[in-house]
Steps between C-alpha positions, in 0.01 A plus 500: 500500500396829352277526198691713250209562264266789551145362546339828401680500163382147422136581573478730199623233256273255324560125530618494137766762572621299796522183287695678227746638752556161659534309171820308453654622176730200451217253543289692252779482241546126560127434467490694174792298367332171594171604337683598181670159493166323543336702222798433275476126566130496416550697178788273399301183560204632299733601217665155499158334488394707199825426313484124548373321187224245545452219251222247496747211513608617845139469609471144371295584191631359174491696178240258358265565794558874462410481128186299574391751762550788258314321219206412721468856627515633141232252388264615779508863391 
């Protein structure tokens, strides 16, 4: 089988130029799309976490215990 590429032309190119020429354009587009989806999922989950209200009753602390904790910290200062 004959080698169709010219070896003397490839010697003058840097390894980076050879990688760029051999890069699969469709794969690059697909990888970019997947990375954008991952970043979007992370941003969405962080946004949902910041929008979720947290009350002390969900954590098992009653309002009386919360008041006592606030009064004791105010009395210390």
